[in-house]
C-alpha positions as CSV (number, residue, x, y, z in Angstrom):
1,M,34.5,34.5,9.2
2,G,31.2,36.2,9.0
3,T,27.9,34.5,8.8
4,I,26.7,31.8,6.6
5,N,23.2,30.8,5.9
6,M,22.0,27.2,6.1
7,L,21.5,26.8,2.3
8,D,25.1,27.9,1.7
9,L,26.4,25.6,4.5
10,A,24.5,22.7,3.0
11,K,25.9,23.4,-0.5
12,K,29.4,23.6,0.9
13,I,28.9,20.2,2.7
14,F,27.7,18.8,-0.6
15,E,30.6,20.0,-2.5
16,L,33.0,18.7,0.1
17,T,31.3,15.3,0.4
18,K,30.3,14.9,-3.1
19,S,26.8,14.1,-1.9
20,K,24.0,13.1,-4.4
21,L,21.3,14.0,-1.7
22,R,18.8,16.7,-2.6
23,I,17.5,19.7,-0.4
24,T,13.9,19.9,0.4
25,F,12.7,22.9,2.2
26,K,10.3,22.5,5.1
27,P,8.4,25.0,7.1
28,R,10.5,26.4,10.0
29,P,9.0,25.8,13.6
30,T,7.6,28.9,15.0
31,D,10.1,29.1,17.8
32,D,13.1,28.7,15.4
33,P,15.2,31.8,15.1
34,A,15.4,33.3,11.6
35,Q,19.2,34.0,12.1
36,R,21.8,32.5,14.2
37,C,24.9,34.4,15.0
38,P,26.8,33.1,18.1
39,D,28.7,35.9,19.9
40,I,32.2,34.6,20.8
41,T,33.3,37.9,22.4
42,L,32.9,36.5,25.9
43,A,35.1,33.4,25.1
44,Q,37.7,35.8,23.5
45,K,37.7,38.1,26.5
46,E,37.5,35.6,29.4
47,L,39.4,32.6,27.9
48,G,41.6,34.1,25.3
49,W,39.9,31.8,22.8
50,R,39.6,32.4,19.0
51,P,39.0,30.1,16.2
52,L,42.2,28.7,14.8
53,I,40.9,27.0,11.5
54,D,38.5,28.3,9.0
55,L,35.0,26.9,8.1
56,E,36.1,24.8,5.1
57,E,39.1,23.2,7.1
58,G,36.7,22.6,10.1
59,L,34.0,20.9,7.7
60,Q,36.8,18.6,6.2
61,K,38.0,17.6,9.6
62,T,34.4,17.0,10.8
63,I,33.5,15.0,7.6
64,A,36.7,12.8,7.9
65,Y,35.8,12.0,11.5
66,F,32.3,11.1,10.8
67,R,33.3,9.0,7.7
68,K,35.7,7.0,9.9
69,K,33.2,6.6,12.7
70,S,29.9,6.2,10.7
71,R,27.9,3.2,9.8
72,F,28.2,4.1,6.2
73,N,31.7,2.6,6.1
74,Q,30.6,-0.6,7.8
75,T,28.0,-1.5,5.2
76,E,30.7,-3.0,2.9
77,R,31.6,-5.4,5.7
78,N,27.9,-6.0,6.7
79,P,25.3,-5.5,4.0
80,S,22.5,-5.9,6.4
81,L,23.3,-2.5,7.8
82,Q,21.4,0.1,5.9
83,P,22.5,3.7,6.3
84,Q,20.0,6.4,7.3
85,R,18.9,8.0,4.0
86,D,17.2,11.3,5.3
87,I,19.5,13.8,7.0
88,C,18.1,16.8,8.9
89,L,20.2,20.0,8.6
90,G,19.1,22.7,10.8
91,S,15.4,23.1,11.1
92,S,14.5,24.5,7.7
93,L,16.3,22.1,5.5
94,L,15.8,18.4,4.9
95,L,18.4,16.6,2.9
96,Q,17.0,13.5,1.3
97,S,18.2,10.9,-1.2
98,S,16.6,11.0,-4.5
99,P,13.7,8.5,-5.2
100,R,16.1,6.7,-7.6
101,E,18.8,6.3,-4.6
102,R,16.0,5.1,-2.4
103,E,15.1,2.5,-4.8
104,K,18.7,1.2,-5.0
105,S,18.9,1.0,-1.3
106,V,15.8,-1.4,-1.0
């Protein structure tokens, strides 16, 4: 797989999770790199490691894990637990619930 920008990654996660959050762009910190592209050459050479699954499968497994472990699933059993409504993805995107969704959670 090549590179993917944070917006496309967020959109893919939204697609897989059927999220109703919205994306808000915030200024990037001055020390934040404009592009991240990890080089796995050393891991391939020294360890013989290579990715075995693609991005979508990895995201699906990660989402399933966090759904199983998260407080979101516990709110049905304990309504006093309120899930966090703002999610920071990377340093340049902030995913937030819409004002209507926030009103519902109050």
